C-alpha positions in Angstrom: 0.4 -0.1 0.1 1.4 3.7 -0.8 2.0 6.1 1.3 -0.1 8.3 -0.4 -3.1 6.1 0.6 -5.7 8.7 3.2 -6.1 7.0 5.8 -8.6 7.5 8.5 -10.6 6.3 11.3 -13.9 5.2 9.1 -10.8 3.4 6.5 -9.5 1.2 8.9 -11.2 1.1 12.4 -14.7 -1.0 11.1 -13.1 -3.5 9.3 -10.4 -3.9 12.4 -13.3 -4.2 14.4 -14.9 -7.0 12.0 -11.9 -9.0 12.4 -11.7 -8.8 15.9 -15.4 -9.8 16.3 -14.5 -12.7 14.1 -11.6 -13.8 16.2 -14.4 -13.3 19.3 -16.4 -15.2 18.0 -13.7 -18.5 17.4 -12.8 -17.7 20.6 -15.7 -18.4 22.1 -16.6 -21.4 19.9 -13.5 -23.1 21.9 -10.8 -22.0 19.2 -7.3 -22.1 21.1 -6.3 -18.4 19.6 -2.9 -19.5 19.1 -4.2 -21.7 16.2 -5.7 -18.3 14.6 -3.7 -16.5 11.7 -4.1 -13.7 9.6 -3.3 -13.4 6.4 -3.6 -10.4 3.8 -2.2 -8.9 0.4 -2.5 -5.7 0.0 -4.8 -3.2 2.4 -5.5 -6.8 3.5 -2.4 -7.2 4.7 -2.5 -3.8 6.3 -5.6 -4.8 8.2 -3.8 -8.1 9.3 -1.0 -6.3 10.7 -3.3 -3.9 12.4 -5.5 -6.2 14.1 -2.7 -8.4 14.5 -1.0 -5.9 16.8 -3.9 -4.4 18.7 -5.8 -7.6 19.3 -6.1 -8.9 23.2 -5.3 -12.4 22.0 -2.2 -14.3 21.5 -3.0 -15.5 18.0 -0.9 -17.7 16.4 0.8 -15.3 13.7 0.2 -12.8 11.1 2.0 -13.0 7.0 1.3 -9.4 5.6 1.7 -9.7 1.4 2.6 -6.5 0.1 1.3 -4.4 3.1 2.2 -1.8 5.1 1.2 -0.2 8.3 0.1 3.4 7.8 2.4 6.4 9.9 2.6 6.0 13.4 0.0 9.3 14.1 -2.0 7.6 11.2 -2.3 4.3 12.9 -2.4 6.1 16.6 -5.8 7.9 15.3 -7.2 4.5 14.8 -6.3 2.6 17.6 -7.5 5.7 19.7 -10.8 5.7 17.8 -11.1 1.9 19.1 -10.1 2.8 22.6 -6.9 1.0 22.4 -4.7 3.5 23.6 
C-alpha cells in the first residue's frame, strides 16, 4: 500500500472491529487463539497487521504480503478510535 493512500478512522477502524469480532466468535466457540493466523494481501495485509498489533488475543501469527503499516500518527488515530490507547 503506498504512502499516498489516505488513512482515516472510517477506513480501518470498522474492518478492524469486524476481524476482532470474528476472532472473538472463534475463541468463544472453543478455538485456541494460538491456532488463528491472519493473512492478507495489499490493504488486507495492512488490516491483518493492525489487528494483530491491537488484539488482546495471543494469535498464532500474521502474514502480510505487499502490505504496510500507516504512519505512527495515523495508526494512533485509528487505535484511539477503538479505545486501544
